[in-house]
C-alpha positions as CSV (number, residue, x, y, z in Angstrom):
1,M,-25.8,-19.6,18.8
2,Q,-22.5,-18.4,17.4
3,T,-20.9,-15.5,18.7
4,A,-19.6,-12.7,16.3
5,H,-16.3,-13.8,17.8
6,N,-16.6,-17.3,16.3
7,R,-18.2,-15.8,13.1
8,V,-15.3,-13.8,12.1
9,S,-12.8,-16.3,13.1
10,M,-14.4,-18.9,10.7
11,L,-14.3,-16.6,8.0
12,T,-10.5,-15.2,8.4
13,N,-9.7,-19.1,9.0
14,H,-11.3,-20.0,5.8
15,L,-9.8,-17.0,3.8
16,T,-5.9,-18.3,4.3
17,G,-6.9,-20.9,1.9
18,G,-7.8,-18.8,-0.9
19,L,-5.1,-16.2,-0.7
20,V,-2.0,-17.6,-2.1
21,A,-0.9,-19.1,-5.5
22,H,2.2,-20.9,-5.8
23,C,4.2,-21.1,-9.3
24,T,7.1,-22.6,-9.6
25,A,9.4,-23.0,-13.1
26,T,12.8,-24.3,-13.8
27,P,15.4,-21.4,-13.4
28,A,17.3,-20.5,-16.6
29,S,20.5,-21.7,-15.4
30,S,21.5,-24.4,-12.4
31,S,25.0,-23.3,-12.3
32,P,25.9,-22.0,-8.7
33,S,25.9,-18.5,-8.0
34,T,27.3,-15.9,-5.3
35,T,24.5,-13.3,-4.1
36,P,24.2,-10.7,-7.0
37,T,25.2,-7.4,-6.7
38,T,23.8,-5.8,-9.5
39,T,21.3,-7.9,-11.0
40,S,17.4,-8.3,-10.4
41,A,16.3,-12.0,-9.3
42,A,13.9,-12.0,-12.4
43,A,16.7,-12.3,-14.4
44,N,17.8,-15.7,-13.2
45,D,15.0,-17.2,-11.4
46,M,11.4,-18.2,-12.2
47,S,10.0,-19.2,-8.7
48,F,7.7,-16.9,-7.2
49,T,4.3,-16.4,-4.7
50,S,1.6,-14.7,-5.7
51,T,-0.8,-13.0,-2.9
52,Y,-4.1,-11.5,-3.9
53,I,-6.8,-9.4,-2.4
54,R,-10.1,-11.7,-3.0
55,R,-12.4,-9.0,-4.8
56,I,-12.2,-5.6,-6.0
57,M,-14.9,-3.7,-7.0
58,F,-14.1,-1.0,-9.7
59,G,-15.7,1.7,-11.4
60,C,-17.4,5.3,-11.1
61,G,-20.0,5.2,-8.4
62,M,-18.9,1.9,-7.2
63,L,-19.4,3.2,-3.4
64,H,-23.1,2.6,-3.7
65,R,-22.1,-1.4,-3.8
66,L,-20.8,-1.0,-0.6
67,P,-24.3,-2.8,1.1
68,S,-23.3,-5.8,-1.4
69,C,-20.3,-5.9,-0.8
70,L,-20.8,-6.7,2.9
71,S,-23.6,-9.4,2.1
72,S,-20.6,-10.9,-0.5
73,V,-18.2,-11.3,2.8
74,A,-21.1,-12.5,4.8
75,N,-21.8,-15.1,2.5
76,T,-18.4,-15.9,2.8
77,L,-18.7,-16.4,6.1
78,A,-21.7,-18.3,6.1
79,S,-20.5,-21.0,3.3
80,S,-17.4,-21.0,5.7
81,T,-19.4,-21.8,8.7
82,A,-21.6,-24.5,7.0
83,S,-18.5,-26.5,5.8
84,T,-15.8,-25.7,9.0
85,T,-18.3,-25.6,11.4
86,T,-16.8,-27.9,14.1
87,A,-13.0,-27.1,13.2
88,S,-13.2,-23.3,13.1
89,S,-15.2,-23.3,16.6
90,A,-12.0,-23.6,18.2
91,Q,-10.0,-21.1,16.1
92,Q,-9.1,-17.6,17.9
93,G,-8.8,-15.5,14.8
94,G,-10.7,-12.0,14.9
95,R,-11.9,-10.5,18.2
96,A,-14.9,-8.6,16.8
97,C,-18.0,-8.6,19.7
98,G,-21.5,-8.8,19.6
99,N,-23.3,-12.4,20.2
100,E,-26.1,-12.6,17.6
101,S,-26.4,-15.1,14.8
102,N,-25.5,-13.6,11.1
103,S,-28.5,-15.3,9.8
104,T,-32.2,-13.6,9.7
105,N,-35.2,-15.6,10.9
106,T,-35.7,-16.3,7.2
107,G,-32.4,-17.9,6.9
108,M,-31.0,-15.1,4.6
109,T,-27.4,-14.0,5.2
110,R,-27.8,-10.5,6.3
111,P,-24.6,-7.7,5.8
112,L,-21.7,-7.7,8.5
113,R,-21.9,-4.5,10.9
114,P,-18.9,-2.2,9.7
115,F,-16.7,-0.3,11.7
116,V,-16.0,2.6,9.4
117,V,-12.2,3.7,9.9
118,C,-11.3,7.4,8.5
119,D,-10.0,10.4,9.9
120,G,-11.9,13.6,11.6
121,G,-11.4,15.8,8.3
122,L,-12.8,13.2,5.9
123,V,-15.8,12.7,8.5
124,K,-16.8,15.9,7.8
125,T,-16.8,16.0,4.1
126,K,-19.6,15.3,1.5
127,L,-17.6,12.2,0.8
128,F,-18.4,10.6,4.1
129,T,-22.3,12.0,4.0
130,N,-22.5,9.7,0.9
131,L,-21.3,6.7,2.6
132,K,-23.0,7.0,5.9
133,N,-26.4,7.5,3.6
134,I,-25.7,4.7,1.8
135,L,-25.2,2.4,4.7
136,D,-28.6,4.2,6.3
137,S,-30.8,3.5,3.2
138,A,-30.0,-0.2,3.5
139,N,-30.5,-0.2,7.0
140,I,-27.2,-1.8,8.0
141,P,-25.8,-0.3,11.4
142,F,-22.2,1.0,11.7
143,V,-19.8,2.8,14.1
144,V,-17.2,5.5,12.9
145,F,-13.5,5.6,14.6
146,D,-12.7,8.8,13.0
147,K,-9.2,9.2,15.1
148,V,-7.0,8.0,12.4
149,V,-4.0,10.2,12.4
150,P,-1.3,10.9,9.3
151,D,1.5,8.8,9.6
152,P,-0.7,6.0,11.8
153,T,1.4,5.4,14.9
154,T,1.3,2.3,17.4
155,E,-0.7,4.4,19.9
156,S,-3.4,5.0,17.0
157,I,-3.3,1.4,16.2
158,V,-4.1,0.3,19.7
159,A,-7.1,2.7,20.3
160,C,-8.8,1.7,16.9
161,S,-8.2,-1.8,17.8
162,E,-9.8,-1.4,21.5
163,A,-12.6,0.7,19.8
164,F,-13.5,-2.2,17.4
165,K,-13.6,-4.7,20.0
166,A,-15.9,-2.6,22.4
167,S,-18.0,-2.1,19.3
168,G,-20.3,-5.2,18.3
169,C,-19.1,-4.8,14.6
170,E,-17.8,-7.5,12.8
171,C,-15.3,-5.9,9.8
172,F,-13.6,-3.0,9.5
173,V,-14.3,-0.4,6.5
174,A,-11.6,1.4,5.8
175,F,-12.1,4.8,4.3
176,G,-9.8,7.5,3.2
177,G,-6.1,7.8,2.2
178,G,-3.3,5.3,3.1
179,S,-3.5,6.2,6.7
180,S,-6.8,5.1,7.1
181,L,-6.1,1.8,5.1
182,D,-3.2,1.0,6.7
183,T,-4.8,1.8,10.2
184,A,-7.8,-0.6,9.7
185,K,-5.4,-3.3,8.1
186,V,-3.1,-3.6,11.2
187,A,-5.7,-2.9,14.0
188,A,-7.6,-5.9,12.9
189,V,-4.2,-7.8,12.9
190,Y,-3.3,-6.3,16.3
191,C,-6.8,-7.3,17.4
192,N,-5.2,-11.0,17.7
193,T,-2.0,-10.1,19.5
194,P,-2.9,-7.1,21.8
195,N,-0.7,-7.8,24.6
196,V,2.5,-7.4,22.7
197,P,4.1,-4.4,21.4
198,I,3.5,-3.4,17.5
199,S,7.1,-3.4,17.3
200,T,7.6,-7.0,17.1
201,L,5.1,-7.3,14.3
202,K,7.4,-5.5,12.0
203,V,9.5,-7.1,9.1
204,P,11.1,-9.6,9.1
205,Y,8.0,-11.1,11.1
206,Q,5.0,-12.3,8.7
207,N,2.0,-11.5,9.9
208,N,-0.1,-14.4,8.6
209,I,-3.2,-14.9,11.0
210,P,-6.0,-13.4,10.2
211,G,-8.0,-11.0,11.8
212,A,-11.5,-9.3,11.2
213,P,-12.2,-8.7,7.5
214,V,-11.3,-5.7,6.3
215,I,-12.7,-3.8,3.3
216,C,-10.9,-0.9,1.9
217,I,-12.7,2.2,0.2
218,P,-9.6,4.8,-1.0
219,T,-10.4,8.3,-1.6
220,T,-6.9,8.9,-3.0
221,A,-4.9,7.1,-6.0
222,G,-1.5,6.3,-4.7
223,T,-1.1,3.8,-2.1
224,G,-2.3,0.8,-3.7
225,A,-3.0,-0.5,-0.1
226,E,-6.3,-1.7,-0.5
227,A,-4.7,-4.8,-2.5
228,T,-1.2,-5.1,-0.7
229,K,0.0,-7.4,2.4
230,Y,1.8,-4.3,3.4
231,A,1.5,-1.4,6.1
232,V,3.2,1.5,7.6
233,I,3.5,2.4,11.2
234,T,5.0,5.1,13.0
235,D,6.9,3.8,16.6
236,T,6.0,6.5,18.7
237,Q,8.6,5.4,21.1
238,T,11.4,5.6,18.5
239,D,10.1,7.7,15.7
240,E,10.8,4.6,13.5
241,K,8.4,4.2,10.8
242,M,7.9,0.2,10.5
243,L,7.1,-1.8,7.7
244,L,4.4,-4.4,8.7
245,A,3.9,-7.5,6.2
246,G,2.1,-10.7,5.8
247,D,-0.9,-12.4,3.8
248,A,-2.9,-11.2,6.7
249,L,-2.9,-7.6,5.9
250,I,-4.5,-8.4,2.4
251,P,-7.9,-6.9,2.8
252,Q,-11.0,-9.0,2.2
253,A,-12.3,-6.6,-0.6
254,A,-11.9,-3.1,-2.2
255,I,-14.1,-0.5,-3.7
256,V,-12.3,1.3,-6.1
257,D,-14.2,4.6,-7.2
258,P,-12.5,7.0,-9.4
259,V,-15.3,9.8,-8.5
260,L,-13.6,9.8,-4.6
261,T,-10.7,11.3,-6.1
262,V,-12.3,14.0,-8.0
263,S,-12.0,16.6,-5.0
264,L,-8.1,15.8,-4.3
265,S,-6.2,18.9,-4.4
266,P,-3.6,19.4,-7.0
267,A,-0.7,18.5,-4.3
268,M,-2.4,15.9,-3.3
269,T,-2.9,14.5,-6.7
270,A,0.8,14.8,-7.6
271,T,2.3,13.1,-4.6
272,T,-0.2,10.3,-4.3
273,G,0.0,9.7,-8.2
274,L,3.9,9.4,-7.9
275,D,3.7,7.3,-5.2
276,S,1.9,5.1,-7.6
277,Y,4.0,5.4,-10.1
278,C,6.9,4.3,-7.9
279,H,5.4,1.4,-6.6
280,S,5.1,0.2,-10.3
281,L,8.6,1.6,-10.9
282,E,10.2,-0.2,-7.9
283,A,8.3,-3.8,-8.2
284,F,9.6,-4.0,-11.9
285,V,13.5,-3.2,-11.0
286,S,13.2,-5.3,-7.9
287,R,15.8,-8.3,-7.2
288,K,12.0,-9.8,-6.1
289,A,10.7,-8.9,-9.5
290,N,9.2,-12.1,-11.4
291,P,7.0,-12.4,-14.8
292,H,3.5,-12.2,-12.7
293,S,4.4,-8.9,-10.5
294,D,5.6,-7.7,-14.1
295,L,2.6,-8.0,-15.8
296,F,1.0,-5.3,-13.3
297,A,4.1,-3.2,-12.9
298,R,4.5,-2.5,-16.5
299,Q,0.7,-1.5,-16.9
300,G,0.8,0.7,-13.7
301,M,3.9,2.3,-15.0
302,A,2.7,3.1,-18.5
303,R,-0.8,4.0,-17.3
304,T,0.4,6.3,-14.5
305,A,3.1,8.2,-16.6
306,K,0.6,8.9,-19.2
307,W,-2.3,10.3,-16.8
308,I,-0.6,12.0,-13.8
309,I,-0.1,15.6,-15.4
310,R,-3.4,15.4,-16.6
311,A,-5.3,14.3,-13.8
312,F,-2.8,17.3,-12.0
313,R,-4.1,20.0,-14.1
314,E,-7.4,19.0,-14.5
315,P,-8.9,17.7,-11.3
316,T,-12.1,17.0,-12.8
317,N,-11.4,15.3,-15.6
318,I,-13.2,11.8,-14.7
319,E,-11.1,9.8,-17.4
320,A,-7.9,11.0,-16.0
321,R,-9.3,9.9,-12.5
322,K,-10.3,6.6,-13.4
323,Q,-7.0,5.9,-14.8
324,M,-4.9,6.9,-12.2
325,M,-7.0,4.9,-9.6
326,L,-6.9,1.7,-11.5
327,G,-3.0,2.4,-12.0
328,A,-2.6,2.9,-8.5
329,T,-4.2,-0.7,-7.9
330,E,-1.9,-2.3,-10.3
331,G,0.9,-0.5,-8.7
332,G,-0.2,-2.0,-5.3
333,I,-0.5,-5.7,-6.9
334,A,2.7,-5.2,-8.4
335,F,4.7,-4.3,-5.1
336,S,2.8,-6.8,-3.1
337,N,3.8,-9.5,-5.2
338,S,7.8,-8.3,-5.6
339,S,8.6,-5.9,-3.7
340,V,9.4,-1.9,-3.1
341,A,13.4,-0.8,-3.0
342,L,15.7,1.9,-2.3
343,I,13.2,4.6,-2.9
344,H,10.8,3.7,-0.1
345,G,13.4,2.4,2.3
346,M,14.8,5.9,2.6
347,A,11.4,7.9,2.1
348,R,10.1,6.5,5.3
349,P,12.1,8.3,7.9
350,L,11.3,11.5,6.4
351,G,7.6,11.0,7.4
352,A,8.8,10.2,10.9
353,H,11.0,12.5,11.5
354,F,9.9,15.5,9.2
355,H,5.9,14.4,9.4
356,I,6.2,14.9,5.1
357,T,3.3,13.4,3.7
358,H,4.7,9.5,2.0
359,G,4.0,10.7,-1.3
360,L,6.2,13.8,-0.9
361,S,8.7,12.0,0.4
362,I,9.0,9.3,-2.2
363,A,8.7,12.3,-4.6
364,M,11.9,14.1,-3.0
365,L,13.8,10.8,-3.7
366,M,12.6,9.0,-6.5
367,P,15.0,11.2,-8.9
368,I,18.2,10.9,-7.0
369,C,17.6,7.0,-5.8
370,T,16.6,6.1,-9.5
371,A,19.7,7.9,-10.9
372,R,22.4,6.2,-8.4
373,S,20.6,2.7,-9.3
374,L,20.5,2.7,-12.7
375,S,23.8,0.5,-13.3
376,G,22.1,-2.3,-11.2
377,N,20.1,-3.3,-14.0
378,P,20.5,-1.1,-17.1
379,A,17.9,-2.9,-19.2
380,R,15.1,-2.8,-16.7
381,Y,15.3,0.9,-16.4
382,A,15.7,1.4,-19.9
383,E,12.4,-0.9,-20.4
384,A,10.7,1.6,-17.9
385,A,11.7,4.9,-19.3
386,R,10.2,3.4,-23.0
387,L,7.0,2.5,-20.9
388,S,6.6,5.7,-19.4
389,G,7.2,7.3,-22.4
390,A,10.5,8.9,-20.9
391,A,12.1,7.3,-24.0
392,T,11.1,6.5,-27.3
393,P,11.5,2.6,-28.9
394,D,14.0,3.8,-31.1
395,I,16.7,4.5,-28.2
396,T,18.0,1.3,-28.1
397,D,21.5,2.5,-25.8
398,D,19.9,1.2,-22.3
399,V,22.2,3.6,-20.4
400,R,20.9,6.5,-22.1
401,A,17.2,5.5,-21.8
402,G,17.6,5.0,-18.1
403,Q,19.2,8.9,-17.9
404,M,16.3,9.9,-19.7
405,L,14.0,8.0,-17.2
406,V,15.6,10.1,-14.5
407,S,15.1,13.6,-16.4
408,F,11.7,12.4,-16.6
409,L,11.2,11.8,-13.0
410,C,12.8,15.6,-12.4
411,S,10.4,16.8,-15.3
412,L,7.3,15.4,-13.3
413,N,8.4,16.8,-10.1
414,Q,9.2,20.6,-11.7
415,Q,5.8,20.5,-13.3
416,M,4.1,19.5,-10.2
417,R,5.6,21.8,-7.8
418,V,7.8,19.1,-5.6
419,P,9.7,20.5,-3.1
420,S,12.9,20.2,-1.7
421,P,13.5,19.4,1.9
422,Q,15.2,22.5,2.5
423,E,12.2,24.5,0.5
424,Y,9.7,22.3,2.4
425,G,11.5,24.1,5.4
426,I,13.5,21.5,7.2
427,P,16.4,23.2,9.0
428,L,19.9,22.2,7.3
429,S,21.1,21.3,10.7
430,K,18.2,18.8,11.8
431,W,18.5,17.1,8.3
432,Q,22.4,16.6,9.0
433,N,21.8,15.5,12.4
434,L,19.1,12.9,11.4
435,I,20.8,11.5,8.3
436,P,23.1,8.6,10.0
437,L,19.8,7.6,12.2
438,M,17.7,7.9,9.1
439,V,20.4,5.7,6.8
440,D,19.7,3.2,9.8
441,Q,16.2,2.7,10.0
442,A,16.3,2.5,5.7
443,I,18.4,-0.1,6.0
444,A,16.3,-1.8,9.0
445,S,13.1,-1.6,7.0
446,G,14.7,-4.3,4.3
447,S,13.3,-2.4,1.2
448,P,17.1,-1.3,0.3
449,A,18.3,-5.0,0.0
450,N,15.6,-5.5,-2.9
451,N,17.2,-2.6,-5.0
452,P,19.2,-3.7,-8.3
453,L,22.3,-2.0,-7.1
454,L,23.1,-2.3,-3.2
455,L,24.4,0.5,-1.7
456,S,26.6,1.2,1.5
457,K,25.7,3.3,4.3
458,E,28.1,6.1,3.0
459,E,26.5,6.1,-0.4
460,M,22.9,6.5,1.1
461,V,24.1,9.2,3.3
462,A,25.3,10.9,0.3
463,I,22.0,10.8,-1.3
464,Y,20.2,12.3,1.9
465,T,23.0,14.9,1.4
466,Y,22.5,15.8,-2.0
467,C,19.0,15.7,-2.3
468,Y,18.2,18.4,0.9
469,S,18.8,21.2,-1.6
470,T,19.3,19.7,-5.1
471,K,16.3,19.0,-7.3
472,D,18.5,18.5,-10.7
473,I,20.4,15.5,-12.0
474,S,22.8,15.9,-14.7
475,F,24.9,13.4,-16.3
């Protein structure tokens, strides 16, 4: 009889075969060149690798499809088991516990037992009650881990991983915002390497050895983590917000239900929405941008820019919620196949040192970082401005269009009452003292190296100094 450990191992081994599609074309120019300082890689290189989540279930009321999603994942396992029993029995992938067969006496595949990961606040809401009732009605036993913390830490990942291994469950169901999704994604991978510091798994290391399957159910329209190969974890020893990457972090499936975001506060709608927009923007201007990621980045930018203010002002507008949720997923796919850049690199330390939510950190820095980067690729920023409605098609001057994009970003922050770090309550002395460390941590994350314009440490210091109390940018 197969153990749950072997069943999950066989499934996760099977998943590595379908996540990557490689496409290569002849570069536009074969002449030698040095590393560019102001040009996106997309401008002169048509080679790229695309990674994708296997299953996205999108639509209002889609949460009710969770039991069928769990069965679909189980069916993938059963199919993989039937074809690779001998080879996969020796694999050491996921570490789910238990020892029962995944097939019933009638030969039908039962749904996998889920380990639900969420925070202590969400577990007290109607959203969680609905999820619980759906699983109970389908007679699917589950275990809840409700100790997710904002800006997940290395300690919380270890706790989640240990709880999962002791639970007898076979897959993770991440339910909540980006913190819950990242916690489940990293805990699933960490089950494979429990005796090493999580800090050893940060970039440039690539986490490509899959753990137990993860199903993500986002309740915010921002992180796009349900469709990415990335996660961000804070090292409790160093206060560094670490970026983790790799195909093993791509969820097996996502249930994207816009109804789950209707209860979001205006402030959370604003900051998660701006994070979503930033994913598409940075994926589009990144040195790693490519024709494939551009498809999702263009759609994500246009969609989010059009609907974010309406979602902010009309929380129960289901069409606005639907569009924002779709834009968030598009943005996640875009940057997972390209990259984020300077804004995200500089924003992560704000969360680690000042416990500012990720979306708010992004919002605080996006206008000034964008303004400083315009000269790196004026054409790309100009197209972003037109896609976002910041510049009309008749504005043919790329420099002017880029400046209009920055003004648009400042306007969004003003309309949605995004505070500066000073207004947020951060003491000036603490801010100034931490700037050198924040710059070092931003650079270490690797994200600023993807920016269309590469900045020096001194220029990044200037950005942190400027944005502390200033929200308006003039050209």
